[in-house]
C-alpha positions in Angstrom: 112.6 64.8 -2.4 114.3 68.1 -1.7 114.1 69.7 1.7 112.0 72.8 1.6 114.6 75.3 2.8 113.0 78.2 1.1 109.9 78.1 3.4 108.9 81.1 5.4 111.3 81.8 8.3 109.8 81.2 11.7 111.5 83.9 13.8 111.6 82.9 17.4 111.9 85.3 20.3 114.6 84.8 23.0 112.0 83.8 25.6 110.4 81.2 23.3 113.6 79.7 21.9 116.0 77.6 23.9 119.1 75.9 22.6 120.2 72.8 24.5 123.9 71.9 24.6 125.8 69.0 26.2 128.7 69.7 28.6 131.6 67.4 28.8 135.4 67.6 28.6 135.5 67.3 24.8 133.2 70.3 24.4 135.1 72.3 27.0 138.5 71.7 25.4 137.3 72.3 21.8 135.9 75.7 22.8 139.2 76.6 24.4 141.0 75.6 21.2 138.6 77.7 19.1 139.0 80.7 21.3 142.8 80.3 21.4 143.0 80.5 17.6 142.6 83.6 15.4 145.0 86.4 15.0 146.3 86.1 18.6 147.4 82.5 17.9 147.9 80.8 21.2 148.3 77.3 19.7 151.7 75.6 20.1 153.9 74.0 17.4 155.5 70.6 17.2 159.0 69.8 16.0 158.1 70.4 12.4 156.2 73.7 13.0 152.7 72.2 12.7 150.3 73.9 15.1 148.3 72.0 17.6 146.4 72.7 20.9 147.2 70.5 23.8 145.2 70.3 27.0 146.1 68.1 30.0 144.4 67.5 33.3 144.4 64.8 36.0 141.8 62.8 34.0 143.8 62.7 30.8 144.8 64.8 27.8 143.2 66.0 24.5 145.3 67.1 21.5 143.5 69.1 18.8 145.0 69.9 15.3 143.7 70.6 11.9 144.0 68.7 8.6 142.7 70.9 5.8 142.4 69.6 2.2 145.3 70.3 -0.1 144.3 73.3 -2.2 147.7 73.6 -3.9 150.3 76.4 -3.9 151.0 79.0 -6.6 153.9 77.0 -8.0 152.7 73.4 -7.0 149.4 71.8 -7.6 147.5 70.1 -4.7 148.4 66.5 -5.7 152.2 67.3 -5.7 151.9 69.1 -2.4 150.1 66.2 -0.9 152.8 63.8 -1.9 155.5 66.2 -0.7 153.8 66.5 2.7 154.3 62.8 3.5 156.6 61.9 6.4 159.4 60.7 4.2 159.5 63.9 2.2 159.3 66.0 5.4 162.5 64.4 6.7 164.3 64.9 3.4 163.3 68.4 2.3 162.4 70.9 5.0 161.1 73.4 2.4 158.0 71.3 1.9 157.5 71.2 5.6 157.6 75.0 5.8 154.9 75.3 3.0 152.7 72.7 4.7 153.0 74.2 8.2 152.2 77.6 6.8 149.0 76.3 5.3 148.0 74.9 8.7 148.8 78.1 10.5 146.7 80.1 8.1 143.8 77.7 8.8 144.2 78.2 12.6 144.3 82.0 12.1 140.8 81.8 10.5 139.3 80.5 13.7 137.1 83.1 15.5 134.4 83.5 18.1 131.9 83.1 15.3 133.4 79.7 14.6 132.7 78.8 18.2 129.1 80.0 17.8 128.6 77.8 14.8 130.0 74.9 16.7 127.5 75.5 19.6 124.7 75.6 17.1 125.7 72.3 15.6 126.0 70.8 19.1 122.5 71.9 19.9 121.3 69.9 16.9 123.2 66.8 18.1 121.8 67.2 21.6 118.2 67.1 20.2 118.8 63.7 18.5 117.2 60.6 20.0 120.5 58.8 20.0 123.2 61.5 19.7 126.1 59.0 19.4 124.8 57.4 16.1 122.0 59.5 14.6 122.7 62.1 11.8 121.6 65.8 12.2 121.0 68.2 9.3 121.1 72.0 9.1 121.2 74.6 6.4 123.2 77.8 6.3 119.9 79.8 6.5 119.1 78.1 9.8 122.5 79.0 11.2 121.8 82.6 10.3 118.4 82.4 12.0 120.1 81.1 15.2 122.5 84.0 15.1 119.7 86.4 14.2 121.7 87.9 11.4 120.3 88.6 7.9 123.1 90.4 6.0 126.8 91.2 6.4 128.4 94.2 4.8 125.1 94.8 3.0 125.2 91.4 1.3 123.3 88.2 2.1 125.7 86.1 0.1 128.7 87.4 2.1 127.0 86.2 5.3 126.3 82.7 3.8 129.9 82.4 2.6 131.3 83.3 6.0 129.0 80.7 7.7 130.0 78.1 5.2 133.7 78.8 5.8 133.2 78.4 9.5 131.4 75.0 9.1 134.2 73.8 6.8 136.8 74.9 9.4 135.1 72.7 12.0 135.2 69.8 9.5 139.0 70.1 9.2 139.6 69.7 13.0 141.0 66.4 14.3 141.7 65.2 17.8 143.4 62.5 19.8 142.3 61.8 23.3 143.2 59.7 26.3 140.7 60.2 29.2 139.5 58.4 32.2 136.5 56.0 31.7 134.3 57.0 34.6 131.8 54.2 34.1 134.3 51.2 33.8 137.0 52.8 36.0 139.7 52.6 33.3 141.3 54.6 30.5 139.9 55.2 27.0 142.0 56.3 24.1 140.7 57.7 20.8 142.8 58.3 17.6 146.0 56.5 18.5 146.3 55.1 15.0 144.0 57.3 13.1 142.9 60.8 14.4 139.2 61.2 15.3 137.1 63.9 13.6 135.6 66.6 15.7 132.4 66.5 13.7 131.9 64.3 10.7 130.4 66.9 8.3 129.3 66.3 4.7 128.0 69.2 2.6 125.0 68.5 0.4 124.1 70.8 -2.5 120.6 71.1 -4.0 119.5 72.6 -7.2 115.9 73.3 -8.4 115.7 75.3 -11.6 117.9 78.4 -11.2 117.9 78.2 -7.5 120.8 76.4 -5.7 121.4 76.1 -2.0 123.5 74.0 0.4 122.9 72.2 3.6 125.1 70.0 5.9 124.6 66.6 7.3 126.8 65.8 10.3 127.2 63.6 13.3 129.6 63.7 16.3 132.9 62.0 16.3 133.7 58.9 18.4 135.4 60.9 21.2 132.4 63.2 21.6 129.9 60.2 21.3 131.6 58.5 24.3 130.3 61.3 26.6 126.8 61.4 25.0 125.6 58.0 26.2 122.4 57.7 28.2 124.4 58.0 31.5 125.9 61.3 30.4 122.8 63.1 29.0 122.0 64.5 32.4 124.7 67.1 31.7 122.6 68.8 29.0 121.7 72.4 29.8 120.6 75.4 27.8 122.7 78.0 26.1 121.4 81.6 26.1 120.2 82.8 22.8 120.7 86.4 23.9 124.4 85.5 24.4 124.5 83.8 21.0 123.2 86.9 19.2 125.8 89.3 20.6 128.3 90.7 18.1 131.2 88.3 17.9 133.6 91.1 17.0 132.8 94.0 19.4 131.6 91.8 22.3 133.9 88.8 21.8 135.1 88.7 25.4 131.6 88.9 26.8 130.6 85.9 24.7 133.6 83.9 25.8 133.0 84.8 29.4 129.3 83.9 29.2 130.1 80.6 27.5 132.6 79.7 30.3 130.1 80.4 33.1 127.3 78.5 31.3 129.5 75.4 30.9 130.7 75.6 34.5 127.3 76.5 35.9 125.4 73.6 34.3 127.7 71.1 36.0 127.9 73.0 39.3 124.1 73.7 39.4 123.2 70.0 39.0 125.5 69.3 42.0 123.8 71.9 44.1 126.7 74.4 44.0 127.6 77.7 42.4 130.2 78.0 39.7 133.5 79.3 41.0 136.7 80.3 39.2 139.5 82.8 39.3 140.1 85.5 36.7 143.3 83.8 35.6 141.4 80.5 34.9 138.8 82.5 32.9 141.5 84.2 30.8 143.1 80.8 30.0 139.7 79.6 28.7 139.2 82.7 26.7 142.6 82.5 25.0 143.8 85.7 26.6 146.9 86.7 28.5 146.9 89.0 31.5 147.6 92.6 30.5 150.4 93.5 33.0 151.2 96.7 31.2 147.7 98.1 31.7 146.1 96.0 34.4 143.2 98.4 34.9 141.9 97.6 31.4 141.6 93.9 32.3 139.7 94.7 35.5 137.4 97.1 33.8 136.8 94.6 31.0 135.8 91.9 33.5 133.4 94.3 35.3 131.8 95.5 32.0 131.4 91.9 30.7 129.7 90.7 33.9 127.3 93.6 34.0 126.4 92.9 30.4 125.8 89.2 31.1 123.5 90.2 34.0 121.6 92.6 31.7 120.8 89.8 29.1 119.8 87.4 31.8 122.7 84.9 31.8 123.7 85.7 35.4 121.3 86.4 38.2 123.9 87.6 40.6 127.5 88.8 40.1 130.2 89.2 42.7 132.1 92.4 43.7 134.7 92.5 40.9 136.3 95.8 41.9 139.5 95.2 43.9 139.8 96.8 47.4 142.4 99.1 46.0 144.5 99.6 42.9 147.9 100.2 44.4 151.1 98.6 43.1 150.9 94.8 43.2 147.1 94.4 43.4 146.8 92.8 40.0 148.5 89.5 40.9 146.4 89.0 43.9 143.2 89.9 42.0 144.0 87.3 39.3 144.1 84.5 41.9 141.0 85.6 43.8 138.2 83.1 43.1 134.9 84.5 41.9 131.5 82.9 42.4 128.4 83.8 40.4 124.8 82.6 40.3 123.8 81.3 36.9 120.2 81.7 35.7 118.2 78.6 36.7 116.6 78.5 33.3 120.0 77.6 31.7 120.9 74.6 33.9 117.6 73.3 35.4 115.6 71.3 32.8 112.0 70.7 33.9 110.5 67.7 32.3 106.9 68.1 31.1 105.0 64.9 31.5 102.1 64.3 29.2 99.0 63.6 31.2 96.8 60.7 30.1 93.1 61.0 29.8 92.5 59.1 33.0 94.9 61.4 34.9 93.0 64.4 33.8 89.8 63.1 35.3 89.8 64.0 39.0 87.8 61.7 41.2 86.8 63.4 44.5 87.3 61.8 47.9 89.7 59.2 46.5 93.1 58.7 48.0 96.0 57.5 45.9 97.5 54.6 47.9 100.6 54.4 45.6 101.5 58.0 46.0 105.0 58.5 47.4 105.5 60.9 50.3 107.4 64.1 49.4 111.0 64.3 50.5 111.5 66.5 53.6 114.9 67.7 54.6 116.0 65.9 57.8 116.6 68.1 60.9 120.1 66.7 61.4 122.5 64.1 60.1 121.3 61.6 62.9 117.8 61.6 61.5 119.2 60.9 58.0 121.2 58.0 59.5 118.0 56.5 60.9 116.0 57.0 57.7 118.6 56.5 55.0 115.9 55.7 52.4 115.2 59.4 52.2 118.4 59.7 50.1 116.5 58.0 47.2 113.6 60.4 47.6 116.0 63.3 47.6 117.6 62.1 44.3 114.2 61.5 42.7 112.9 65.0 43.7 116.0 66.9 42.2 116.7 64.5 39.3 120.1 63.3 40.6 121.7 60.2 39.2 123.0 57.7 41.7 126.4 57.5 40.0 126.6 61.3 40.0 125.9 61.7 43.7 128.3 58.9 44.5 131.1 60.6 42.6 130.5 63.9 44.5 130.6 62.0 47.8 133.8 60.2 46.9 132.3 56.7 47.1 131.2 54.0 44.6 127.8 53.7 43.3 127.3 50.3 44.8 128.3 51.6 48.3 125.7 54.4 48.0 123.1 51.8 46.9 123.8 49.9 50.1 123.3 53.0 52.2 120.0 53.8 50.4 118.6 50.3 51.0 119.9 50.4 54.6 122.0 47.4 54.1 124.9 49.3 55.6 125.0 51.9 58.3 125.3 55.4 56.9 128.6 57.0 58.2 128.4 60.4 59.9 130.7 62.1 57.5 128.7 60.9 54.4 125.4 61.9 56.1 126.7 65.4 56.8 127.8 65.9 53.2 124.5 64.6 51.8 122.6 66.9 54.1 124.7 69.9 53.0 124.0 69.2 49.3 120.3 68.7 50.1 120.1 72.2 51.7 122.0 73.8 48.8 119.6 72.2 46.3 116.5 73.4 48.2 117.6 77.0 47.9 117.2 77.1 44.1 
């Protein structure tokens, strides 16, 4: 009846334990919002002073804000404050608006790097579900501590459990509204126009057996996040480094943010046969930091130190030359706009499927040829050879696990057009053949 959460802890080493995470625009923007919170407070405010985080790109926009429960005020109980926070009261009496916006700002200031770590742990549980858009995941605070490889905080086990519980409840208070491009149906999809969508639908469950009492959480993803977790989008699942997750969120916060950015970017780029590429200014925007123009050398040294640390723990296989050619006056602006390219560890973005062999497959029959065996995909010598044998494109996608819609999006054509090329119903253009051959060569290097 009760989940046995007091069982013996199964400590997993970094090499044995992998944490799958999905990568999509919602996950990317939410991590940006969590990193922009805290004491630095890079969230913007609306006309009434209520904080929110707005992200906009060519594909749409996402707006994130918080809606904490009304806990009351020293002179007003929670029910009175809830009534006073209604729109009619806000227009009539600005004092209630100041009180309400102050509560929201205090909630945003509690966001931290550890809140983002807890969010990634919950996402890994969602990614392991059979149907992530509808199934419910469960996790206990002890399991979250096991993921973080932390046992006590300030000498107290209860202090650690209370901090983790507060971070989970902060995630439960986040709401979002989104308008984004529908890649599958070639339109627009809007979430939360009338009622805001929840980031994660989290419900706390308390258990008591005798004198022992513990708490767990049941949760499922919101509708906006579920829209990107359909079967067509599961190919964007990669692995998050447990070594990065177990770094100190206070003393190595920038390293954790930087590693998270390269992992999210590298999973998508690696499946396209490319290396992740970004400028320091873009990375600082993701991490919720501003360029330190007063002491630019500190920003450059922090970048170098963080990249070296990521290479030591195995997140990055190769790092670029981060040291600028010189540090004379005016070098910082050009350094911020210089694109950097790294090589992410293949264990984090490349998922190798392990197929279970049947009993008949294990029995090897000598001197027997498999007539149904498909020939291995060989890289064509030039684009003309690929134009003659366009069916090799399907063999290339099968070998490297590329989805037809995904490859068509990279090439800038529709999925149906690519299908015509693969079945040789249309002549493969020279420009498309050269791009496919280039992607093929890049994928073969990994």
